[in-house]
N, C-alpha and C positions, 0 to 999 in steps of 0.2 A: 747382320744387316736389317733383316726382319725383326727382331730384339731391337735395337735401337729405333728402328721408323716407329715402332708399335710405342715404346718409352716417350717419343718426343712428343705426343699430344695430336691435338687435331687440327695444328697448324704443318704437321708435314704430310697432310696431302694435300692442302694448293702449295705446296714445295714440291711432291713430287709431282704435279701435273707441269708447275715452272720448268723443272728440269726437261721433264718428258718434250715440252713445246721448244725449248731453247736448244735440244738435240735434234729435232725433227729441222729446225732453220738453220741451225748449223751445218747438216747434212746436205740440207739444201743450197743452202750459197756456197758451199766448197766446189758442189756438183757445177751448179750457175755460173760461176766465176771462171772454173778451169774450161771451161766452153766457151768462155767469151774471148779468153786468152791465147785459147789452141793454136797455132799454127799461123797464128798473124804474121812474123815477121817471114815466113815464106810467103805466106799468099803477098804480102807487100813488096817483096823482091817481084815476083811474078808481073804484078801490075806496073811495076816503077820501069821492067825491061821492056815492059808491051808500050808504055805510055812513051819510053824512049826515043822508041819505033813507028812514032803517033799511030799506034795501032787500039786510039779509043774504044772502039765496040767490042771490039776480044777481051780488052780490059775489063768493063764490064759485063761480058759474058763469065770471066772467068770469078767476078764478085757475086755474081747470080746462082753461080752453082757451088759458089762454097757457102758454110752454113758458119752463122754467127755476128754478131752485133756489127764487130768490126765491119767485114764484109758488105751488111745491109747500109751502112754510112757510107763508107766510100761509093757505093754501087749508084746511092741516090746523088750524091754529088756529079760521078762521070754523066750519067742519064741528063746533065745540065749542061754540060761542057759546051754545047753550042749557043748557049746563050749568054755565054758570057761568065767572069769571074763573080758578078755579086749573083747569080744568078746560083751556080756553084757552093759558093758557102753557106744560103739559104737552104740548100737540101743539104749539106751537112748538117746544118744547125737543128733543124726539122727534124730530122732521123735520127738524131745524137738525142735531140730531147724524148724522142719515144724510146730509145734503147735504154738509155741510162737509168730512167726510173725503174725498169726492170732489173736492173743489175741492185738498186739498193732497195728492190724488196723487202719487207720483212726486217731491213736493217733497226727500225726504229720501234719493232718489236722487240726485237734482239735486247735492245739499250734498255724498255722499259723492264724488261722480266728481270735483268742485272739490278733492277735499284729497287724494283718490287722485292724480289726475293731475299735482300738484306733487311729490309723492312719487315719481312712476313716470318723471320730467323729473330728479328728485336720483339716480334711483336709476342712470338713463342716466349721469348725469355721472361716478358713483362708476365704474362700467363702462370709460367710456369713460377714462378717468385710470388704471386698472389697463391696462387695454392699453398705454396711453402708455408707460407704466412700464416692461412685460412688452418692448416692443421697442426701449426703450433698453436692457435688461439685455441682451435678447439680441444686440443689436448691439455692447455694448459701447462707445457712441459716445451725445453728448449734441445731435446735428444735428438742425437743427427739423425738418427734411421726415421723419424718423426717428418722433417722435411727434405730426406734425400730423393725420394721421387719428385718432387717438385723441381729441386734444383736440379735433377739431370733433365727433366724435361727441358729448364730452360736454357743449359746449357746445348742438348742435342738441335734443341731447333736454331740455335746461333747457328752452331759448327755448318748445319745443313744448308741454311742462306747463304753465308759466306761460300762455300764448297760450290755449289750452284754460281755465284753472282761473280766471282774471281775470274774461273774460265770463259764465262760468257762474257762478261769485260773485255775480256785478251782476244777473244775473237769476234768481237764488234768492232775494238778498232784495228783489227785484221782487216777484216771485209771492207772498213772505209777506206784503208791506208789503198786496198786495191782496186777499188773502184775510184780512186781519185788517180791513180797511176794511170788506167784504162784511162781516165779522160784526156789525161793528158797524151798518152801515145797516137789517140785517136784526133789530136789538135793536131799533132807535129806530122803525123801521116796526112791531111787535110791538108796541112801547106804545102808539105811537099808536092802532095796530084798538083794543086793550084802551081808550083814553081816551075815543074815541068812543064803543064800544058801550058801556061800564060807567063811567059819568061817577063820581066821585066827592065 
């Protein structure tokens, strides 16, 4: 691998940096999203049971003692129960507007890394081909040995850019899907709480 890295030319250094950043973001998002969705159904089950018994304050305490964005959002709404449905909905939306951006943090950077990695790989391809043609011009010959290093550089950087971009795009789409599903679940939970507490 070190041999390929050195043969890839100067563009391998920013590509390596891009791969490290992408890996760090991916690890961070896996951790954050796994924590955000841990035991949310169990939490909702406890709250649903308490609310069916009209124990709103106890349900709020359960949310307060639980970690994660779901608990924070539900607690915000329950704290406004005595002010009516509209106040609860506003509290849900306000807290969600704070929690969801935390889940989406670094996702634009991940998408940018995927796009830029491909472009850097193609840039390495161009510089490698320029080097190959410069070698031909300098030697006034077309021997394969003369252009081999330049073509090798071109192919290595292209491959490196694609190897970084492809998994990065896949993880990006996966994380976006997870966040979207999380938002849908939270909206469903909030509607359910309002339906239990304020039946129409």
